[in-house]
C-alpha positions, -999 to 999 in steps of 0.1 A, spaced: -591 138 -31 -564 129 -53 -556 95 -41 -576 63 -42 -594 47 -17 -573 68 14 -604 59 38 -595 42 41 -560 37 30 -520 42 26 -503 11 37 -479 -7 22 -448 -21 37 -435 -54 43 -406 -74 32 -405 -97 3 -398 -123 30 -433 -115 46 -447 -113 14 -439 -151 1 -447 -161 38 -486 -147 35 -492 -152 -3 -504 -183 -1 -528 -178 27 -543 -145 30 -541 -130 -4 -549 -168 -18 -584 -169 3 -593 -131 -11 -584 -142 -49 -608 -170 -56 -611 -158 -90 -573 -168 -97 -571 -194 -73 -554 -215 -101 -523 -188 -105 -491 -193 -89 -477 -172 -58 -454 -153 -74 -449 -141 -109 -413 -142 -124 -417 -134 -162 -399 -110 -185 -409 -85 -212 -389 -111 -233 -408 -142 -224 -437 -141 -208 -462 -119 -225 -484 -124 -257 -480 -109 -289 -471 -78 -275 -436 -83 -272 -434 -71 -309 -416 -42 -313 -438 -27 -338 -469 -26 -321 -488 6 -331 -516 4 -305 -524 -9 -265 -552 -6 -247 -550 11 -208 -570 8 -180 -570 38 -154 -577 37 -115 -582 75 -123 -618 91 -131 -617 112 -164 -624 142 -147 -597 139 -117 -562 158 -121 -541 129 -128 -568 118 -157 -559 153 -170 -518 149 -166 -520 110 -180 -543 121 -209 -520 150 -218 -493 127 -220 -512 98 -241 -520 126 -269 -487 136 -273 -472 100 -270 -492 92 -296 -484 123 -320 -447 114 -311 -450 80 -320 -479 68 -335 -490 45 -310 -527 48 -304 -536 46 -268 -573 33 -262 -580 44 -225 -608 35 -201 -611 55 -168 -621 29 -144 -620 39 -112 -605 28 -82 -613 -11 -85 -595 -10 -119 -574 -41 -106 -603 -58 -91 -622 -54 -120 -593 -68 -147 -588 -94 -121 -613 -124 -135 -598 -117 -169 -560 -126 -164 -562 -162 -164 -586 -159 -200 -571 -160 -235 -577 -124 -241 -568 -102 -214 -585 -66 -224 -559 -41 -208 -520 -42 -216 -516 -12 -193 -531 -5 -160 -520 21 -133 -529 13 -95 -520 20 -60 -496 -5 -49 -512 -32 -29 -541 -34 -51 -511 -42 -83 -494 -65 -57 -528 -82 -45 -544 -87 -83 -515 -92 -102 -478 -100 -87 -494 -123 -58 -511 -142 -81 -484 -149 -108 -500 -127 -132 -481 -95 -134 -454 -92 -161 -416 -83 -147 -413 -49 -161 -374 -48 -150 -361 -45 -185 -382 -10 -189 -355 4 -164 -331 0 -194 -352 21 -217 -343 57 -224 -363 82 -210 -376 106 -244 -360 138 -245 -335 131 -217 -300 123 -231 -284 94 -216 -312 89 -190 -328 56 -184 -360 50 -165 -339 29 -141 -319 62 -137 -343 86 -125 -360 68 -103 -348 59 -74 -340 23 -62 -353 28 -28 -389 31 -46 -383 3 -70 -373 -20 -45 -413 -15 -27 -425 -27 -59 -400 -54 -64 -408 -91 -51 -383 -117 -57 -363 -99 -82 -394 -92 -103 -407 -57 -110 -444 -55 -107 -450 -16 -107 -429 15 -124 -439 39 -95 -451 73 -112 -467 91 -76 -453 83 -43 -476 89 -7 -466 93 23 -479 104 62 -470 132 77 -484 156 109 -497 185 95 -504 220 108 -504 253 97 -473 276 97 -493 310 98 -506 300 134 -473 282 144 -442 297 131 -422 283 158 -429 249 147 -419 257 111 -388 267 126 -379 238 149 -406 212 141 -399 182 169 -377 158 159 -382 134 190 -414 119 212 -403 143 243 -404 174 218 -431 166 203 -451 157 237 -442 189 251 -453 205 223 -482 188 230 -490 201 264 -478 239 254 -504 241 224 -529 223 248 -522 252 274 -524 275 251 -559 264 236 -575 265 275 -570 225 275 -586 216 248 -566 190 228 -550 200 197 -548 165 179 -569 161 152 -584 130 144 -619 114 128 -614 79 147 -643 70 129 -622 59 100 -599 29 114 -571 33 92 -564 70 106 -564 57 141 -543 29 135 -516 55 119 -509 65 154 -506 28 170 -484 19 138 -462 47 139 -451 42 177 -445 5 168 -426 18 142 -405 44 158 -402 20 192 -394 -12 171 -382 -2 135 -397 -14 101 -410 -47 99 -420 -52 137 -458 -48 127 -454 -72 102 -438 -96 119 -463 -97 150 -492 -101 124 -480 -133 111 -469 -147 142 -493 -174 149 -492 -176 182 -500 -138 187 -472 -138 215 -450 -107 197 -481 -84 206 -471 -87 241 -435 -84 236 -421 -54 260 -414 -30 233 -443 -39 217 -462 -26 248 -442 3 259 -449 16 219 -491 10 231 -482 27 263 -467 62 244 -505 62 222 -520 60 255 -498 87 274 -518 109 243 -552 96 255 -549 101 290 -536 137 289 -566 147 266 -541 153 237 -568 142 209 -593 173 204 -630 168 218 -653 143 200 -623 123 181 -638 88 191 -673 100 182 -669 122 152 -678 115 115 -653 117 92 -646 143 79 -658 166 108 -626 166 129 -601 171 100 -625 199 84 -623 212 119 -587 211 121 -583 234 86 -606 257 102 -580 260 128 -600 245 159 -569 223 166 -532 223 157 -519 186 142 -533 162 121 -517 129 113 -523 122 78 -511 112 39 -499 136 17 -533 137 2 -541 161 30 -537 196 17 -561 186 -16 -589 171 5 -588 200 33 -582 229 15 -614 238 7 -622 243 43 -589 258 52 -590 294 71 -582 323 50 -540 322 50 -538 285 60 -500 277 55 -497 235 49 -463 226 64 -456 188 82 -432 171 98 -427 133 98 -441 112 127 -412 120 157 -383 96 165 -387 80 200 -352 88 208 -324 112 195 -309 93 167 -340 69 166 -358 53 138 -370 81 112 -382 58 84 -403 72 60 -435 51 57 -442 53 18 -472 34 -10 -471 43 -47 -491 43 -78 -481 34 -109 -479 14 -142 -482 -23 -143 -486 -49 -174 -507 -82 -173 -487 -109 -183 -505 -121 -210 -508 -86 -223 -512 -87 -263 -490 -54 -266 -465 -55 -238 -439 -34 -257 -461 -6 -264 -473 -3 -230 -434 -3 -217 -428 23 -241 -456 46 -228 -443 37 -189 -408 55 -204 -424 80 -219 -442 94 -191 -409 92 -167 -396 120 -184 -400 154 -167 -416 169 -192 -446 144 -187 -438 135 -151 -440 172 -134 -477 172 -141 -482 151 -114 -472 180 -90 -478 209 -112 -512 198 -118 -523 166 -96 -506 183 -68 -488 153 -56 -454 137 -49 -437 122 -84 -408 93 -73 -382 116 -92 -364 135 -68 -353 160 -94 -393 175 -101 -402 194 -68 -432 189 -49 -458 213 -43 -453 241 -21 -475 223 8 -458 188 1 -423 200 1 -412 191 39 -426 159 30 -408 151 -6 -376 163 19 -380 136 44 -388 109 19 -358 123 -3 -334 121 29 -343 94 50 -350 53 49 -381 45 33 -403 15 36 -431 -3 28 -461 15 43 -479 -7 75 -451 -35 68 -473 -44 37 -500 -58 60 -525 -49 41 -514 -64 9 -504 -97 23 -530 -100 55 -555 -80 46 -582 -95 61 -563 -102 98 -557 -65 96 -594 -57 89 -611 -84 110 -588 -86 142 -568 -55 143 -586 -24 131 -620 -31 153 -595 -35 184 -573 -9 177 -605 17 175 -613 1 206 -581 11 219 -576 48 205 -609 56 222 -599 46 254 -617 17 261 -589 -7 261 -557 -2 282 -526 -11 264 -518 -50 279 -557 -57 274 -552 -42 242 -525 -65 233 -540 -97 251 -566 -96 228 -543 -90 198 -526 -118 212 -555 -145 212 -575 -130 182 -544 -131 159 -535 -168 172 -572 -177 166 -573 -158 132 -542 -182 118 -552 -209 130 -582 -208 113 -566 -196 78 -543 -227 80 
């Protein structure tokens, strides 16, 4: 699997306002090790870092979220080796795995931070560095030249839409090198008509589901391993996103009365999902499955559609039937011309505010943004880069097209960054009961309302 802890998770997605609102409560409660830090970092490469601001740095330390044998690690190691040859700057890298930001957190307020550079999924970088005031502002890196690309700077090759996702109060706390989105996946070899004309609206989507269910003798065409709460949550969240627009889910999560969950539009979004449940559109056993049983069966041709992240081809490829052609389309708009926001999360570089060799680390960030280096994330790691001029792997071409052509927003309105405990303890258990058919939309909304009100009362 080529994405961090995706079970699991893709989430991000709130505005800076939502982050500021929640940082003092939900994030603060989960970051006791750095409780004395301020709520939002605003440093710059020229001031807040340690001795690493010197341009003459000859080395730096790097902690990575990847394991040594993963494709991304191989791409990064090759870039590190070439960087050292080209610049003379030595890089000491440690392949720490997915909990890299959590491992680094206890050191961030000490006199010696052991890593000058880390990479992480956005929500972990935000929670452990930015929200605790320990992230160096990387805005100056955007002005650095991209080696080998005349006239290009980091800021000119990375779309502002992605940089905005990792900027809070004007402070850039992560420079992304990989972007992740969710899509509805299918096998074009079996469904050429879908490839020729993918459903763009909810009506077209549900009509397609009815057709496919009939063709399958009444078997549900939607694959879902509902024992992974995040995967079940995608269906509810995307229905809310398409019905109410970006920010609505986050606004409901932070409504201390919980009343927004009973808004008519929210209930309408829930009714859309219940329509799928009652129609039997989910494959048999989805609510009693053990991941990854259902998605493996999907890859083998036992169902038609799977709502999941852009790691799907890599994760399910070993189980795909012969001739499987990965194609995808975004979660459909509710009406023609309706919301088509692409939910995006990122993986990228961050620098601790107390890094001792920040200048050298910044130089490597700029170096890796070169097309000659960054292309490996596509060609070797089989993922999407933020650079629009680097083609995605063929299996992800539809996802890249959707991300490049539409408005993007932080995944799940950023709730897993800023209200992670609410999301885990209140929303997910209730949503799983809703998706498996145990709660009606009105009962689900009522329990969300009371559970959210109780949660924020206790968190105050």
